[in-house]
N, C-alpha and C positions, 0 to 999 in steps of 0.2 A: 512571439509577442513581446514588446518592450515591457520591462518590469514596471516602468512608470505608468503604463497603460493598464497593466494587470491589476495593480493595487486599487485603481479606481473602481473596479468591479467587486472588490472584496465585501463591501457592505451588502451588495445584492447576493453574493454567494452565501453570506451568513444567513440570509433570510430564506434562501431557497429550500423548498421541502425536500426531504430525503426520499429517495425512491426505493430504498431497501431491496427486498428480494426481486423486485421487477428489474432493477438494474443489475443485481448480482447474476440473475439467470441468463442475461445476455452473454456473459463470459464463463458460464458454468459448463463443465462437461455434462453431457446429456444425462448420465447416470446420477448426477447430483441435484438436478432441478427439482424433482419431487421431494427430495430430502430437505431442500431449502424451504419449500413452502410448508412442509409439515412441522418444521422446527422441533424435531423429535430428539434433540440432544439434551433436553432438560433433565431427564432422568439419569443421564450419564455422569453427572457431577463434573463437568469439564473444568480444567484449570483455566485461569484467566491470564490474558496477555494484552498488551497495548502496543500500537505502532504509530509512527509519525509520518504523515504524508507531507513532506516539507518542500515548499516553493521558495525560491531565492533568485537573485540576479547573478548572472554570469556574463560579463561584458555587456551589461545592460539588458540582456535577454532573459526572460523568465524560464527557469528550469525546475524540474522535479527530481528529487534524489531517490535513487533505488540502490540496493546493495546486492552484491554477489556473495553469497555465503560460502565459506570454506568447505572443503570436503571433510566430513566427520561421520561417525556412526550415528545414524538417525534418519528420519523420514524427510527432513528438509535439507539434507546435505546438498551443497552446490546449487541450491535454488536461488532464484531472484526474489527479493522481497523489499519491504520497507524496513528501515531501522526500527528496532523495538524488541520486546521480549516479555518474559513472564513477570507477573506481579510478585514483588518481594514484600516481606512483612513491614519493612521500613517505609514503603511508599504511602504517601498521603492519600492518593486516589489514582485512578487509571491514567489521567493526564500526566501526573507525576511519573508514572511508570514509563510512558512514552518518551518523555523528555529525558529522564535518567538513562534509559537504555540507548537513546540516540547519542547522548554525551559519551557513554561508555563505548559504543560501537564505532562511531565516526568522528568523535571529538568536537561536536557542536554543543557549546554550552547552553543550558536552558535560558539564560538571560538574553541570548541572541534570537530567541524564537517567541513569536506571539501565536498562541493557539487561536484559531479562527472558529472552529466548531468541531464537535464529535460527529462521526459518521456511524452508519449502522454496523452493529457487531456481526461477525460471521464465524460460524462453527467450522473447525477443521477436523474431520473424522479420524484421519490416520494418527494424529497426535493428541486427540481429545482436548484441544484448546478452543476456547471462545475468545476471539480476538476483537479488540475495540480500536478502530482507527481514529486518529485525530488529524485534521488538517491544520498545518501551521505555516507561517511565513517568517522569513528573515529578511530584513531590509538591507543587509550588507552582503557583499561577496564572501563566500565561505571557503576556508581552507580545511578540507576534510583530512582527518588523521585516523585512518581505519585501524581498529584493533585487529591485528593480523592473526590472532588466534581464532577470530570469528568471521572476519570480513576479508574476502579476497580483493575486492575493489568496489569503489563507488561508481555507479552509473549516473551521469548527469543528462537527464532526458529533457530536451527542449519542449516547452508547453505547446508550441505549434505542431510538433510531431505527435505529441500525446493526444491532441484534439483531432488529428487527421485520421479518418476512418481507414485510410490505406495502410496504417501501421498494424491493423488487426488482420490475422490470418488464421487458417485452419491447419493444425499440425497434428501428425500422428504421434502418439505418446504411449508409453507403457507406464501405468500408474500403480498405486498400491492396491487398486481394486479391479483393474482391467488391463488387458494386453492389447497393444496395437489399436488404440481407439483414437478417433479424431476429436481434438479439443480446440476451442477458440483461444487465441493467444495474442498478446501484444508483442511485436517484434521491436526490441530495443538494442540497437547495434546488432551484434551477432547473437544476442540472447533471446530465448523464448520465455516470455513471462505468462504463466498460465495458473490455473487453480485459484486459490483464495486471493492471492495478490492481484491477479487479473480481475477478479470479481470486485475487489475493493476499488481498483482503478476504474472500473466501469461506472460505479456509483459516483465517484469523484468527477469523472469526465462528464457524465450527464448533468451533474450539479453545476459545474462551471459553464458548460455550453448553454444551459437554460438561463444562466445569469447574464451572459454576454450577448445573447441574441438581441 
């Protein structure tokens, strides 16, 4: 979709009702669906984090930015996600966290981004993080500068492919809680996007599709 067309739908996207766990469950591993609906993370005192789901034009076409994380000791090593990270003491709010972390990880200055709306938070059991996603847009073509300590590369995912149901597949994975299980995933280039990121993408996708119908 042309970016000039996409931005016409932004006011409708802003007003669309969030689908929360109903959308998350579509891309959740079977073992996590009941956990989602119970929201039983409250007593675990999870750490807070925020991520940015950033849309921008590339050659006039709307794209969504994802990152491939570097290999490091930890449960999210080498995974695909949105730029973002944990809340720091100096952050004014969760939105500030998402923008600051995006600047640090991929070099996009906060002044280039307009936050459209917050999306539903999602709990990540292996790392005990409660993640708050924000949708943002930049009206200019972006030159990403990945922080090579954290980010292997930036994936630029065209909106047309994101909204295409054919990019969703079932993949066998070994996770932190199960071996050789089948999970729903977005296929982005050669990468498998599953788990919390896929669940956030599911709500984002449903929100946009409902706005542009």
